C-alpha positions in Angstrom: -24.4 -89.4 174.0 -28.0 -88.8 175.2 -29.0 -90.7 178.4 -32.5 -91.9 179.1 -32.9 -89.2 181.8 -31.7 -86.3 179.6 -34.1 -84.2 177.6 -33.2 -83.7 174.0 -31.6 -80.3 173.2 -31.4 -78.0 170.1 -29.0 -75.3 169.1 -29.7 -71.7 168.2 -26.9 -70.2 166.1 -26.7 -66.5 165.2 -23.9 -65.0 163.0 -22.3 -61.6 163.4 -20.8 -60.1 160.2 -19.6 -56.5 160.1 -17.4 -55.1 157.2 -15.9 -51.6 157.5 -12.2 -52.1 156.7 -10.7 -49.9 154.0 -8.0 -52.4 153.2 -8.1 -56.1 152.4 -5.5 -57.2 154.9 -7.2 -60.3 156.3 -9.3 -63.3 155.3 -12.1 -64.0 157.8 -15.2 -66.1 157.7 -17.7 -68.4 159.4 -18.9 -71.6 157.6 -21.8 -73.7 158.9 -22.6 -77.2 157.6 -25.9 -78.8 158.7 -28.7 -80.9 157.3 -31.6 -79.3 155.6 -35.2 -79.8 156.4 -37.3 -79.4 159.5 -35.6 -82.2 161.5 -32.0 -81.3 160.5 -30.8 -84.8 161.3 -27.1 -85.1 162.2 -24.6 -82.8 164.0 -23.9 -79.2 163.0 -20.3 -78.4 162.0 -18.9 -74.8 162.3 -15.6 -73.6 160.9 -14.2 -70.2 161.9 -11.2 -68.9 160.1 -9.0 -65.8 160.3 -5.8 -65.4 158.3 -3.6 -62.4 158.8 -2.8 -61.9 155.2 -4.2 -62.2 151.7 -3.2 -64.4 148.8 -4.4 -67.2 146.5 -2.8 -69.9 148.6 -4.7 -68.9 151.7 -8.0 -68.9 149.8 -7.3 -72.3 148.5 -6.4 -73.6 152.0 -9.8 -72.5 153.4 -11.5 -74.1 150.4 -9.7 -77.4 151.1 -10.6 -77.4 154.8 -14.3 -76.5 154.1 -14.8 -79.0 151.3 -13.3 -81.9 153.1 -15.1 -81.0 156.4 -18.5 -80.9 154.6 -17.8 -84.1 152.8 -16.7 -86.0 155.9 -19.6 -84.7 157.9 -22.1 -85.9 155.3 -20.6 -89.3 155.4 -20.5 -89.7 159.2 -23.8 -87.9 160.2 -26.0 -90.8 159.3 -24.0 -93.3 161.2 -24.9 -93.9 164.8 -21.7 -93.7 166.8 -20.0 -91.9 169.6 -19.6 -88.1 168.9 -15.9 -88.2 169.8 -15.2 -91.1 167.3 -17.2 -89.3 164.6 -15.4 -86.0 165.1 -12.0 -87.8 165.1 -12.8 -89.2 161.7 -13.7 -85.8 160.4 -10.5 -84.2 161.7 -8.4 -87.1 160.3 -9.9 -86.6 156.8 -9.3 -82.8 157.0 -5.6 -83.4 158.0 -5.1 -85.7 155.1 -6.7 -83.2 152.6 -4.5 -80.4 153.9 -1.4 -82.5 153.8 -2.0 -83.4 150.1 -2.7 -79.7 149.3 0.6 -78.5 150.9 2.6 -81.1 149.0 1.1 -80.0 145.7 1.2 -76.2 146.4 4.4 -74.4 145.4 3.5 -71.1 147.2 4.8 -70.9 150.8 2.3 -70.7 153.7 3.1 -68.7 156.8 1.4 -70.9 159.4 1.8 -68.3 162.2 -0.8 -66.2 160.4 -3.4 -69.0 160.1 -6.1 -69.3 162.7 -8.7 -72.0 161.9 -11.0 -73.9 164.4 -13.5 -76.7 163.7 -16.5 -77.1 166.1 -19.0 -80.0 166.0 -22.3 -79.6 167.9 -24.4 -82.7 168.6 -27.1 -83.4 171.2 -25.5 -82.2 174.5 -22.0 -82.5 173.1 -19.3 -80.2 171.7 -16.0 -81.3 170.0 -13.3 -78.9 169.1 -10.0 -78.8 167.0 -8.0 -76.0 165.7 -4.7 -74.0 165.3 -3.9 -70.4 166.2 -5.9 -68.2 168.4 -9.4 -66.7 168.0 -11.7 -64.8 170.4 -14.0 -67.2 172.3 -16.1 -67.2 175.5 -17.8 -70.3 176.8 -20.5 -69.5 179.3 -21.5 -72.5 181.4 -25.0 -72.2 183.1 -25.1 -72.8 186.8 -28.0 -73.9 189.0 -28.3 -70.5 190.7 -28.8 -68.8 187.3 -25.2 -67.4 187.0 -22.6 -68.3 184.4 -19.0 -69.5 184.6 -16.8 -68.2 181.9 -14.1 -70.3 180.2 -11.6 -69.8 177.4 -12.6 -72.9 175.5 -10.1 -72.5 172.6 -7.3 -71.8 175.1 -7.9 -75.2 176.7 -6.9 -76.9 173.4 -3.2 -78.1 173.5 -1.3 -77.0 170.4 2.2 -77.8 169.4 4.8 -75.0 169.3 5.6 -75.9 165.6 2.9 -76.5 163.1 3.2 -79.8 161.3 1.3 -79.5 157.9 1.2 -83.4 157.8 -1.1 -83.2 160.8 -2.5 -79.7 161.0 -5.1 -80.3 163.7 -3.1 -82.4 166.1 -5.4 -82.4 169.2 -9.1 -82.4 169.9 -11.2 -81.8 173.0 -14.8 -82.9 173.6 -17.2 -82.1 176.4 -20.8 -81.5 177.5 -22.8 -78.7 176.0 -26.0 -78.6 178.1 -29.2 -76.6 178.0 -28.5 -73.0 179.0 -24.9 -73.1 178.0 -23.6 -70.4 175.6 -20.6 -70.0 173.3 -19.4 -67.1 171.2 -16.4 -67.5 168.9 -15.1 -65.1 166.2 -12.3 -62.9 164.9 -9.5 -61.7 167.3 -10.5 -58.1 167.1 -13.5 -58.8 169.3 -11.1 -59.2 172.2 -10.4 -55.4 172.1 -14.1 -54.5 172.3 -15.3 -57.3 174.6 -16.2 -54.9 177.5 -17.3 -52.0 175.3 -19.7 -54.3 173.4 -21.0 -55.8 176.6 -20.8 -59.2 175.0 -21.3 -61.3 178.2 -24.2 -59.2 179.4 -26.0 -59.4 176.1 -25.5 -63.1 175.7 -26.8 -64.0 179.2 -29.9 -61.7 179.0 -31.0 -61.8 175.3 -31.8 -64.4 172.8 -28.9 -65.3 170.4 -30.4 -63.5 167.4 -31.2 -60.4 169.4 -27.8 -60.3 171.0 -26.1 -60.7 167.6 -28.2 -57.9 166.2 -27.4 -55.5 169.1 -23.6 -56.2 168.9 -23.6 -55.6 165.2 -25.6 -52.4 165.6 -23.1 -51.2 168.3 -20.3 -51.9 165.9 -22.1 -49.9 163.2 -22.7 -47.0 165.6 -19.0 -46.9 166.6 -17.9 -47.1 162.9 -14.9 -49.2 163.8 -12.7 -49.3 160.6 -12.3 -53.1 160.7 -14.0 -56.4 159.7 -15.6 -58.6 162.4 -17.2 -62.1 162.3 -18.5 -64.2 165.1 -20.9 -67.0 165.8 -23.2 -67.2 168.9 -24.3 -70.8 169.8 -27.0 -71.3 172.5 -28.0 -74.8 173.7 -31.7 -74.9 174.5 -34.1 -77.7 175.6 -36.4 -79.1 172.8 -40.1 -78.4 173.5 -42.2 -81.5 174.0 -45.2 -82.0 171.7 -48.5 -80.8 173.3 -51.3 -83.3 174.0 -54.4 -82.7 171.8 -57.7 -83.8 173.4 -59.7 -86.4 171.6 -62.9 -85.1 169.9 -66.3 -86.0 171.4 -68.3 -88.9 169.8 -71.3 -86.6 169.3 -70.6 -83.8 166.8 -71.0 -80.3 168.3 -73.2 -79.4 165.3 -75.7 -82.2 166.2 -75.7 -81.1 169.8 -76.3 -77.5 169.0 -79.2 -78.1 166.4 -81.3 -80.7 168.4 -82.9 -78.1 170.6 -83.6 -75.8 167.6 -85.4 -78.6 165.7 -87.6 -79.2 168.8 -88.4 -75.5 168.9 -89.4 -75.4 165.2 -91.7 -78.4 165.6 -93.5 -76.8 168.6 -93.9 -73.6 166.6 -95.4 -75.4 163.6 -98.0 -77.2 165.8 -99.1 -73.9 167.4 -99.6 -72.3 164.0 -101.7 -75.1 162.8 -104.1 -74.6 165.7 -104.3 -70.8 165.4 -104.6 -70.7 161.6 -108.5 -70.7 161.4 -108.5 -67.6 163.5 -106.1 -65.5 161.4 -106.8 -66.8 157.8 -109.0 -68.7 155.5 -109.4 -72.5 155.9 -109.2 -73.2 152.2 -105.8 -71.5 151.8 -102.7 -73.7 152.0 -101.2 -73.8 155.4 -98.1 -71.6 154.9 -97.1 -72.0 158.5 -96.2 -75.6 157.8 -93.1 -74.7 155.9 -90.1 -74.5 158.1 -88.4 -71.1 158.2 -85.3 -71.1 156.0 -82.0 -70.8 157.8 -79.9 -67.7 157.1 -77.2 -68.1 154.5 -73.7 -67.8 155.9 -70.4 -67.0 154.3 -71.6 -64.3 151.8 -70.6 -60.6 151.9 -72.9 -58.6 154.2 -74.4 -55.6 152.4 -76.4 -53.4 154.8 -78.2 -51.5 152.0 -79.3 -54.7 150.3 -80.7 -55.9 153.6 -82.7 -52.6 154.1 -84.1 -52.8 150.5 -85.2 -56.3 151.3 -87.1 -55.2 154.3 -88.9 -52.4 152.4 -89.8 -54.7 149.4 -91.1 -57.6 151.5 -94.7 -58.4 150.6 -97.2 -57.5 153.4 -100.2 -59.7 154.3 -103.4 -58.8 152.3 -105.8 -61.1 154.2 -108.6 -58.7 155.6 -109.5 -61.0 158.5 -105.9 -61.1 159.6 -105.6 -57.3 159.3 -108.8 -56.8 161.4 -107.6 -59.1 164.0 -104.2 -57.6 164.1 -105.7 -54.1 164.4 -107.8 -55.3 167.3 -104.6 -56.4 168.9 -103.0 -53.0 168.2 -100.2 -54.7 166.2 -99.0 -51.7 164.2 -102.2 -50.9 162.2 -100.7 -52.2 159.0 -97.9 -49.5 158.8 -94.7 -50.3 156.7 -92.1 -48.9 159.2 -92.8 -50.7 162.4 -90.9 -49.9 165.5 -88.8 -53.0 165.1 -87.9 -52.1 161.5 -87.1 -48.5 162.5 -84.8 -49.8 165.2 -83.0 -52.1 162.8 -82.6 -49.4 160.2 -81.2 -47.0 162.8 -78.7 -49.7 164.0 -77.6 -50.4 160.4 -77.1 -46.6 159.8 -75.1 -46.3 163.0 -73.0 -49.3 162.0 -72.3 -47.9 158.5 -71.4 -44.4 159.9 -69.3 -46.0 162.6 -67.5 -48.2 160.1 -66.7 -45.2 157.9 -65.4 -43.2 160.9 -63.3 -46.1 162.1 -61.9 -46.6 158.6 -60.9 -42.9 158.4 -59.4 -43.0 161.9 -57.4 -46.2 161.1 -56.1 -44.7 157.9 -55.1 -41.5 159.7 -53.3 -43.6 162.3 -51.5 -45.6 159.6 -50.4 -42.4 157.9 -49.1 -41.0 161.2 -47.3 -44.3 161.9 -45.7 -44.3 158.4 -44.6 -40.7 158.9 -43.2 -41.5 162.3 -41.3 -44.6 161.0 -39.9 -42.5 158.1 -38.8 -39.8 160.5 -37.1 -42.3 162.9 -35.4 -44.0 159.9 -34.0 -40.7 158.7 -32.9 -39.7 162.2 -31.2 -43.0 162.9 -29.4 -42.9 159.6 -28.2 -39.3 160.3 -27.1 -40.3 163.8 -25.2 -43.3 162.4 -23.5 -41.2 159.8 -22.3 -38.7 162.4 -20.9 -41.7 164.4 -19.3 -43.0 161.2 -17.7 -39.6 160.5 -16.2 -39.5 164.1 -14.5 -42.8 163.4 -13.3 -41.7 159.9 -11.8 -38.6 161.4 -9.0 -40.7 162.9 -8.0 -42.0 159.5 -9.3 -39.7 156.8 -10.5 -36.2 157.6 -11.6 -35.7 154.0 -13.8 -38.7 154.1 -15.1 -37.6 157.5 -16.1 -34.2 156.1 -18.0 -35.8 153.3 -19.9 -38.1 155.6 -20.6 -35.3 158.1 -21.9 -33.1 155.2 -24.3 -35.8 154.1 -25.5 -36.3 157.7 -26.1 -32.6 158.2 -28.2 -32.5 155.0 -30.4 -35.3 156.3 -30.8 -33.5 159.7 -31.8 -30.3 157.9 -34.7 -32.1 156.2 -36.0 -33.5 159.5 -39.4 -32.2 160.7 -39.3 -30.5 164.1 -43.0 -29.9 164.7 -43.1 -31.6 168.1 -41.0 -30.7 171.2 -39.5 -34.2 171.4 -38.4 -34.1 167.8 -37.0 -30.6 168.3 -34.9 -31.7 171.3 -33.7 -34.8 169.5 -32.6 -32.7 166.5 -30.8 -30.2 168.7 -28.8 -33.0 170.4 -27.9 -34.4 167.0 -26.9 -30.9 165.7 -24.7 -30.3 168.8 -22.9 -33.6 168.3 -22.3 -32.7 164.6 -21.2 -29.2 165.5 -18.5 -30.6 167.9 -17.2 -32.8 165.1 -17.4 -30.0 162.6 -15.3 -27.7 164.7 -12.7 -30.5 165.2 -12.5 -31.1 161.4 -12.3 -27.4 160.7 -9.0 -27.3 162.7 -9.7 -23.6 163.5 -7.1 -22.1 165.8 -8.2 -18.8 167.2 -5.3 -16.6 168.2 -6.7 -13.9 170.5 -3.7 -11.6 170.6 -1.0 -12.5 168.0 2.4 -10.9 168.4 2.9 -7.8 166.3 6.2 -7.3 164.4 5.5 -4.0 162.6 2.7 -1.5 161.9 2.2 1.7 159.9 0.7 4.7 161.6 -3.1 5.0 161.6 -4.7 6.9 158.8 -2.8 5.3 155.9 -4.8 3.6 153.2 -5.2 -0.2 153.6 -3.0 -2.7 151.8 0.1 -0.5 151.8 2.4 -3.3 152.9 3.1 -6.2 150.6 5.6 -8.9 149.3 7.4 -10.0 152.5 10.5 -12.2 152.2 13.2 -13.5 154.5 16.6 -12.1 153.7 19.8 -12.0 155.8 17.7 -13.0 158.9 15.4 -10.0 158.4 11.8 -9.7 157.3 11.9 -7.4 154.2 8.8 -6.0 152.6 7.5 -3.1 150.5 5.8 0.0 151.9 3.9 1.2 148.8 2.4 4.2 150.6 5.8 5.7 151.2 7.4 3.9 148.3 10.0 2.4 150.6 11.8 -0.9 151.2 11.5 -1.9 154.9 13.8 -4.5 156.7 12.8 -5.5 160.3 14.9 -7.6 162.7 12.4 -10.1 164.2 14.4 -10.4 167.4 14.6 -6.6 168.2 11.7 -5.3 166.0 14.1 -2.6 164.8 13.1 -1.4 161.3 15.4 0.0 158.6 13.7 1.9 155.7 15.2 2.5 152.3 13.6 5.0 149.9 13.0 3.9 146.4 13.8 6.3 143.5 10.9 8.6 142.9 11.1 8.4 139.2 10.6 4.6 139.0 7.4 2.7 138.3 5.4 1.2 141.2 7.0 -1.9 142.8 5.1 -5.2 142.5 7.2 -7.8 144.3 10.6 -8.5 145.7 12.9 -11.5 145.8 16.1 -12.5 147.6 19.2 -12.2 145.5 22.7 -13.4 146.4 23.8 -10.2 148.0 20.9 -7.8 147.4 17.1 -7.6 147.4 15.7 -7.8 143.8 12.7 -5.4 143.3 10.5 -6.1 140.4 8.7 -3.0 139.0 5.4 -2.7 137.2 7.1 -1.7 134.0 9.0 -5.0 133.9 12.3 -3.5 135.1 14.4 -4.4 138.1 16.1 -2.7 141.0 18.7 -4.1 143.4 18.9 -2.9 147.0 21.7 -3.7 149.5 20.6 -3.6 153.1 23.9 -2.7 154.7 24.4 0.6 153.0 20.9 1.2 151.8 21.9 1.8 148.2 19.6 1.0 145.3 20.7 0.6 141.7 19.1 -0.6 138.5 19.5 -4.3 137.6 19.6 -5.7 134.1 16.9 -8.0 132.8 16.7 -9.6 129.3 13.9 -9.5 126.8 10.8 -11.8 126.9 7.2 -11.9 125.7 5.9 -11.0 129.1 2.7 -8.9 129.1 2.4 -8.0 132.8 4.0 -8.6 136.2 1.4 -10.4 138.5 3.9 -11.7 141.1 7.6 -12.5 141.2 10.2 -14.2 143.3 13.7 -15.6 143.2 14.9 -19.2 143.8 18.3 -19.9 145.3 19.3 -16.3 144.3 20.2 -17.6 140.8 16.8 -17.6 139.0 14.0 -15.1 138.8 10.4 -16.3 138.2 7.7 -13.9 137.1 4.0 -14.8 137.0 2.3 -13.3 134.0 -1.5 -13.9 134.4 -2.7 -12.3 131.2 -0.4 -14.7 129.2 -1.1 -17.6 131.6 2.6 -18.1 131.7 5.6 -18.0 134.1 8.8 -16.4 132.7 12.1 -17.8 133.9 15.2 -15.6 134.0 18.6 -17.1 134.8 21.3 -15.1 136.6 23.6 -13.0 134.4 26.2 -10.3 135.0 24.6 -7.3 136.6 21.1 -8.9 136.7 19.3 -11.6 134.7 19.4 -12.7 131.1 16.6 -13.3 128.6 13.3 -14.9 129.8 12.0 -18.3 128.7 8.6 -19.9 129.1 8.6 -22.2 132.1 5.1 -23.7 131.7 5.0 -26.4 129.0 1.8 -28.3 129.7 -1.2 -27.3 131.9 -4.9 -28.2 132.1 -5.7 -25.2 134.4 -7.0 -21.8 133.6 -4.4 -19.4 135.0 -6.0 -16.2 133.8 -7.0 -15.3 137.4 -3.7 -16.4 139.0 -2.6 -14.1 141.8 0.6 -15.6 143.4 3.3 -18.2 143.0 5.7 -20.1 145.4 8.7 -22.4 144.7 10.5 -25.3 146.4 11.5 -28.0 144.0 8.0 -27.5 142.5 6.3 -24.4 141.3 2.9 -23.6 142.9 0.4 -21.2 141.2 -2.5 -19.9 143.3 -5.6 -18.6 141.6 -8.1 -16.2 143.1 -10.8 -18.9 143.5 -8.5 -20.8 146.0 -7.2 -23.5 143.7 -3.5 -24.5 143.4 -1.8 -25.8 140.3 1.5 -27.6 140.9 4.2 -27.9 138.2 7.5 -29.8 138.0 9.9 -29.1 135.0 7.1 -27.1 133.4 4.5 -30.0 133.5 1.4 -30.0 135.8 0.8 -32.9 138.1 -2.5 -33.9 139.8 -2.2 -31.9 143.1 -5.4 -30.6 144.5 -6.4 -29.1 147.8 -9.0 -30.9 149.9 -12.4 -29.5 150.5 -12.4 -27.6 153.7 -15.1 -25.9 155.9 -15.7 -23.0 155.2 -14.7 -23.5 151.6 -11.7 -21.6 150.2 -13.2 -19.5 147.4 -11.0 -16.3 147.8 -7.2 -16.3 148.1 -4.5 -13.7 148.0 -1.0 -15.1 148.4 0.8 -18.5 148.8 4.1 -19.3 150.5 6.3 -22.4 150.9 9.9 -23.2 151.3 12.3 -26.1 150.4 13.0 -26.6 154.1 9.3 -26.5 155.2 6.8 -29.3 154.7 3.9 -26.8 154.6 2.0 -24.6 152.2 0.4 -21.4 153.7 -2.3 -19.3 152.0 -3.9 -16.0 153.0 -7.7 -15.5 152.7 -8.5 -11.8 153.2 -12.3 -12.2 152.7 -12.4 -15.1 155.2 -10.0 -13.3 157.6 -7.8 -16.4 158.0 -4.5 -18.0 157.2 -4.7 -21.7 156.1 -1.8 -24.1 156.5 -1.6 -27.4 154.5 1.0 -30.2 154.3 2.6 -30.6 150.9 0.5 -33.7 150.3 -2.7 -31.6 150.7 -3.8 -32.3 154.3 -5.2 -29.4 156.2 -3.2 -28.7 159.3 -4.9 -25.6 160.7 -6.9 -22.4 160.0 -5.6 -19.4 161.9 -8.1 -16.7 162.8 -7.9 -13.7 165.2 -10.3 -10.9 166.3 -7.4 -8.5 165.5 -7.4 -9.5 161.8 -8.8 -7.0 159.2 -7.9 -9.6 156.5 -4.5 -11.3 155.9 -3.2 -10.4 152.4 0.4 -11.7 152.2 2.9 -13.8 154.2 6.3 -15.4 154.4 7.9 -17.8 156.9 11.1 -18.9 158.6 11.4 -22.7 158.9 14.3 -22.3 161.4 12.3 -20.3 164.0 9.0 -21.9 162.9 7.3 -18.6 162.5 4.9 -17.2 160.0 4.9 -13.5 159.3 1.5 -12.3 158.1 0.8 -8.9 156.5 -2.7 -7.8 157.4 -4.8 -5.4 155.3 -4.7 -3.0 158.3 -1.0 -2.4 157.5 0.3 -4.6 160.4 2.6 -7.6 160.4 1.7 -10.4 162.9 3.7 -13.4 164.0 2.0 -16.8 164.0 3.4 -20.2 164.9 4.4 -22.4 162.0 3.1 -26.0 162.5 
């Protein structure tokens, strides 16, 4: 209660609300109940809630607490009583309402997830009740200007087991004096208490400014979470200022008395001098008092000048003679006084125009500066947001960063300060861009095999892993080559000279299957180096684009002109008739270049897209957008025992590795690459074997 010696106090309350969570996993909120109007009679009631879970029953629970708390506060606020007694009544009513709700509600409530606190603020007083745990910091002002910090919510005794019949079992009340501060909010503020400099901002800034800076800091950090908090500051109420009583004599009467005396003196003097300057029988014009200037109208300089020029001059001859004798201007229209006034008016008009132009110019500059600062701040915030998103979703981070870079590109850099600011922003974006690109530059990759210099490019192709050897085609010498990765020893087997050009090879059960351009097959055994023709049944195949075997029992041939894959099952001495594998597709496969198989079938097109099929039907698999974009592709590889998909990009001089759910794992580049064109891998040794267009085979680590 307020004592006679205490000055009345008031509360400044500022809310912090920041929403950046991608998932609705919590219910958080701050609810304030206070009287309306200028006086805001009665105490202020705050409810802070955080529930670690979602569900209809928790929404209803919060509604019950809020509705009863507001109702009870309205009933007790107009009654003059002790703050503790009043707050006890509010808590008692809320407990009763919650108890009735729990008895009627069939859905279970996990009370360990519920954190709700009730705070009542009255003049110099604070009362508290609650369950659970929330972030709070009570800063008590000291006489030396420092603050003592208390865990106010932690001072509240709570039972080990929650009793729904009496949810809020204890309350505490204490002084809340001028200069004291309180911040209370969601638990995640505890993790960023020091980073957000909460205590420093509360003790040096007004509540609203501190709340704004904390929220801006959260936005800059792009923390992927939702935050709420309330800042309460107790401040002395200003005393009304004493207004001096007005004087008994109006100021207008004081100011005009001397003017009236002056006018009367002037009129008397003119009456005596009139016979000298004019005729006696003319009416005494000097007796009329000069009219006071009219105030409040719009001042028009040109109208005033025209009035001076049109004013009627005195035609009395005696007056003119006397005036000439006095050398009073000799009757000329433009007297020295009029010329001076006209000059001053002209200067005022020109000055006004120049000032208006200058003000307009400064306004335009200020507007442009504000627009530039707004765009710059937005781009900087987007880069910070992308850095936060990179932890959870690199695809989203790439989109946000691309938008930020587009904004930076449009910024004007006409001044040195702007140019420096843009360079710093571009450097920050470049660091994040490099991180998101996941580029791994291998300066000197291990070399497994190479053809002699002077042979035309792209002579090597179609590598496979067979009997612990890397087997591939040498189309320049029309040979099958098998290399032992451990010793780099190479064995070469000549293909028959009268056969068509080889297109691809696959691993059979005991031999290497060679698919020829004329749609026929050869079978080669590595031990003895023998090659024989293998049987293949009929099909509607138009051309052989790529081919491979799966588990040695089935042969799959990619036929790009037909936009089809032909499936051949194992038969005696080769493979039987071919059947169409693709049953449903929404992709254009006319530019398909390669295929790979695990339990799914992957088809790679030349523009860098992948279509994935299972049992002949296409699913929704797509590769993410990467930087630089994949617009040219040569070959694709995967394996049932590897959780990766690897692609060669000859034009981009890189090898890209993705997870099977489409996430980019890395981009391999090397100064020794002429352009990767084909590849295979060994999941056991975790190696990728990459054929380069320069007729070399390099070994790269498999992620």
